[in-house]
N, C-alpha and C positions, 0 to 999 in steps of 0.2 A: 293558658297564656295566649293572648290574641296576636295577630300578625304585627300590629303597630308596636306592641311592646317588644317583640323580637327585633324589630327594625331599630328601635331605640337602644337596645342592648348592643347590637352590631355597630351602631353609630358611635356609642360611647367607647367601645373597644378601638374602633378605627381612628377616632379622633385622638385618643391618647397615644396610640402607636405612631400615627403619622407625624404628629408634632414632636414627639420625642426622637423621631428619626431625623427630622429636619433641623431643629434648633441647635444640637451639638455641633453641626457642621458649619454654622454661620460664622462663628468667631474665626476659625482658621482661614475661611474663604475671604473674610473681610480683610485680614492681615495680608493675604496673598494679593489682593487687589490694591494694596497700599492705602487703604482707608484707615482712619484712626479708630481706636476702641470707642471713643466718644460717638463717632458717627455710626458705628455698629449698634451702640446702645440706643442711639436716636431712632434707628429703624424699628427696634422693638417697642420703644416708647410711642413712636408714631402709630404703630398698630394698636397699642393700648388706648391712645387718644381717639382713634376712629371707632374702636370698640365701645368706648363710653358714649360717644356722640350717637352712634347707631342705636345703642340700648335706650338712651333718653328719647330719641326720635320715635322708636317703636312704642315705647310706653305712652307717648303723647298721641299716637295714632293707632292704638291697639285694634280698633274696629276694621282697619284696612288689611290686616294680615291674619291668616289662619295658621294653625300649627304646621300644617303641611307646607304652606308657602314659606314659612320661616326655615323649616328644616331643609327642604329641597334647595331653596335659593342659597341658604348658607353653605351647604356642602358643594354645590356647583360653583359658587363664587370662590370658595377656598381653593377648589381644584384649578380654576382658571387663573387666579392671581398667583398661586404658588407655581403653576406651570410657567407663566410669563416671567416670574421672578427667577426661576431656574434657567430659563433661556437667556435672560439678561446676564445672569451670573456667568454662564458658560461663555457668552459672547465677550464679556469683560476679561475673562481669563485668557482668551486666545487672540483678541483683537485690541489694538491700542485705542483706548477711549479716554476722553478727558475725565478727570475725577469728578468735576461738577455734574457732567451729564450722567455718569455712571451712578453717582450717589443719588441724583434726582430720580432716576428710573427705579433703582432699587427701593428708595424711600417710598415712592408712589405705590409700588406693588405691595410692599410690606404693610403699608398703611391700609391699602385696600383689603388685604387679607384680614386685618383686624376688624374692619367694618363687617365683613361676612362672618367672622368668628362669633360675634355676639348672637347671631340668629339661632343657631342650633341649641345654644345653651338656654336661651329664652324659651325656645320651643319645647325643650325637655322639661323645664321646670313648670311651664304652663300646662303641659300634658299631664304631669303628675298632680298638679293642683286642681285641675278640672276633672280628672278621671277618678281620683280617690277622695272621698268625703271624710274619711276617718283620719284624724291627725297622726295617729300611730302608723297607719298604712303609708301616709305621705312620707313620714320620716324614714321608715324602713325602705321604701322604694328609692328615695333620693340617696340614701346610704348605699344601696345596691348599685345604682348607676355610678356613684362616685367611686366605689370599689372597682367596678369594671373599667372605668377610665384609668384608674391607677394601674390595673393589670396591663392595659395597653401601654402606659408609660414605661412599665418594666420590660415588656416584650420589645418595644421599639428600639432601644439601644442595642439589644442583642441582635436584632435583624440588621441594624446598621453595621455592626462588627462583621457579620457574615458577608454583607453586600459590598463592603469596601474592597474586597478582592477584585471586584469588577470596575473599580474606579471611584474617585471621590464623589462624583455626582450620582452614582448608582443608587444610594439610599434616598436621595431627593426624588429621583424619578419613580422609585418604588413607592414612596409615600404618596406621590401624586396618583399613581395607579390605584392605590388603596382608596383614596378619596373619590376617584372616578367611579370605582365599582360600587361604593356605598351610595353615591349620587344616583346611579342607575337603579339600585335596589329601592331607594326611596321613591323615585319618580314612577317606577312601574309596579311597586309592591305595596305602597302605603295606602291604607283604606281612608280615603279623604272624607267621606260622608260622616263617619263617626267623629272624626276630629273637628269638623266644622260645627257639628251640633254641640259637642262638649265645650268647645272654646267660647260659645255664646252663653253658657249657663251663668257665668259670673265674670264679666269682663274686667271688673275692678281688681281681680287677682293678678292681672298682667302688670299693674303699676309697681307694686313692691318687688315683684320678681325681677323686673327689668332694671329698675333704678338701683336697688341696693346690691345687686349682684356685681355691678361694675361701678366702683366708687369713683366719684368725680375727681378725686385727687390725681387719677391717671391723666386727666386733662392738663392740669398744671405742670406735672412733671414731664409729660410728653412735649408740651409747647416749649419748655425751657431747654430740653435737650436738643430739639430740632433747631431752635434758633441759634444755640451755641455751635452746633455742628455746621450749619450753613455759614456762620461767621468765620469758622476756622478754614473754610475752603479757600 
């Protein structure tokens, strides 16, 4: 097993764990901020909207990005946007802020996270498609990475339960630390030359991976929820 494969394994585990630690805490915090459930749902849909747009953009400009660039930029971007989101959330809980400003800031950061979320997933699938030529190997490898992500999703809520003893925002900060560590591992440990060569073998593989992984129906549902939430303010 080469170094890049190990990094993708760690990234799959970290991705599942971090998001399963963050998402369960959003609903109670939204209610505590006196935002409506619809506005909370709009934040999630806004992220899905940016994810779909980012995936389509990458598929149209696949020659501009290497697997390393997508993976590193995706995790660093998620770390940054979730960090700012948590800071805004903390600020809103302790300082009086208008609902319009608070919702706008949280919406912008959550949508930004969605844009970066598309990148590691495209990087992973492109890595598998370009590294393995046998169809059975591709299927087995993708199933393995999917299972690892699921393991992370299982471990995340358990860690959240333990960390709640140190405060409601402790799991959020822990998830951000996990994303930060994985970002550092990718930046300093990923073997870039091999990924650059393999990604150029068959650039057409990028299109189906990028477009069909993120259905365009997210765009319509995201737009509707965002517009309705803004109208309710």
